[in-house]
N, C-alpha and C positions, 0 to 999 in steps of 0.2 A: 127562509131567514128569519129567524126568531124576532118577535116584538120588540124585546128587548138586546137584541143586541147591536155591538155599535160596529160602524165600519170600521174598515182597515185600517185608513189613514186617519181617524179621528182618534182610533183606539192609540195610534202611535204618536199623537199628539200628546195624549193624556200621558204616556207611558213617558214620554219625554219631560213633561212638566214636574210629573211625578218625580222622576230623576232629578231634576234641578234643585227642588223640595228637599229631596232624601239625602242630596250632596250637601246641601247648605247647612240643612241641620249635624250630617257628620262629621263635617268640620266643624262648625263651632262649638258643638257640646260633648265637652269632655268625658272621657271614660270613668266609670266609678274608681276610686281610690288613687286619682290623679289631677293635680292642681295645674288646672289651664295656665291660669294668672302666672304662676311659678313658671313654667316651661316659656312663655311669651315674653317674659322680664327675661329669661335665661338668651333666649334668641335675643331680643333688641338690645341686649348688653355686650351682641359682637363675639360670644362665644359658639355659637354655629358652624361658624366659617362659611366660605361660598359654596360647597357643595350641598351642606344641609341647607342651606337656605334656596338653593335651587331646590333642590326635593321638596320644601315648604311650599313653595310658589307653585310647583307641578301638583301637588296636591291642596291648592287652594288656600292654605294655611291649616290644614290638618295638624298638620306634624307641629306646629308652634303652638295649637291648642290642646295637644293631645286628646283629639277626636277621636271618633271611634271609626272613622275614614281615613283614619293618619297616612295609610298606606295610599290611599287611593287605587285607580284602577292601574298604576305603575307596576305591580307583580304581572298583572293579565299582558301587558304592554311588552313587557320582558320577554315573558314564556312566547308570544306570537312572533318574536323578532329572534330569539333563540330557534324555535321550530321552522322560521323562514331558511335563517342560517343554513341548518340541517337538512333544509330540501324538503321537509316534512310539512310545510305549510296546511296541506289539506287533512292533515290527522288531527280532526277538532276536539276528540275524546282527550289523545295527550297532552293537547296545550292546555286544557283544563286540569289535567292533574300536576302538570307541569306549574300553573297557576297556584293552586293548590299548596305545592311543597315552597314554592317561591315566596308565598304570602307567610305562609307558618314560620319560615327562616328568618325573614324579614321584623314581621311581627316580635319574633322571639328576640331579634335584634335590637327590637325598637323597646321593648321591655326591661331589657338588663340596660339599656343607655339611660332612660328614664330614672331607673332606680339609682343612677350615678350621680343625677342633677339635684343638689341639695335643697331637700322640702319638696319636689315635685310628685312626689309618691308617701301616699299615707302611711300605707303599711308595706312596705318591701317584704319580697320573699316568694316562695314556691308559688303560692296559691295567686298574689298578683301576675307572676311570669304566667301562670295557664290562664288567668281571666283573659290577659291582656292576647296571648295567642287565638285564642279563640274568637274574641271578640274581632281583633283586627283582621282574621283570616275570612271570618264569615261577611265582614263589609264587604271585603274585595271579592270574594264571591259573588255578593248581592251584586255589586257594579258588574261584574262579568255577565252576569244573566241578565240586566237590564241592557247591556251593551249587544249582547247578541239577540236580545229581542228586539232592539230598536233597529238593527242593521242587518237581521234578517241571516245572523251567521249561525251556522248549527244548521241549517238547512240548504234553502238554495239560494246560497250568497255566490258572488264571483270569487271568493276564494275556495269555495267547495265545488267548484265546476269539476274538477278530474274526480270527485268523488261517484257521480252517476251519471251514467250516459242521458238518463232523463231527464235531468238539470240541465243539460245542455240546450236542449229546446227551445227554441225561440232566445235564445241567449245571443246578442251580437258576439261575435269573433273578432279578436284583434288581426287587424291588416298590418302585412309588412311594409316598411317604411321601402318607397322606390328611392334609390339613388340612380343619379346620372352617370352613365357611363365616364364620359368625359369630363371629371370635375380638376379643373386648374386649380391650381395652391395661386392666393393673393399675390400679385408683385409686390413685391417689397426692396426697395432701391438697397445698392452694395453701398456699404460705406467708402468712402476714400479714404487712404491716407491724407493727414495734414500735412 
């Protein structure tokens, strides 16, 4: 062990604190060319609707501030859910690629949406859209990387148990639920006619 190495648990604590700071800054600091105050006023005026309001809450206010983490980790969560529904939850690389595609698509939608909010974008156009797509996609990928570092996903996580037999050694195995053979239904009184 090197004299300057940090033990594993402390490294995770440092990464978690760094992640919280990164998340706070990323949701509060508006992207270049976006006026976060105009977006916040637009949301406060009730124009966002319940769905955008929910998404804004899930991203810690990043959407209403025009922050460079406006998408949050939602594209990664969506990719993991889709991969799990497809029965491919152990395909880490495919989950990452799907996260990239979802983040790029959602950031393109965000850029086009922000252009239609009056006064929110200083210089609308293709350059703004490209810069927004790159910024928001990169922010989501950094959050995905931090999540994988904190949870160990991408290496020896419970989600990756099927990937390699060596990963299963020493890990607890799920036990089947024991069911009694004679399970009786609860007694329900029979209604009597009046």
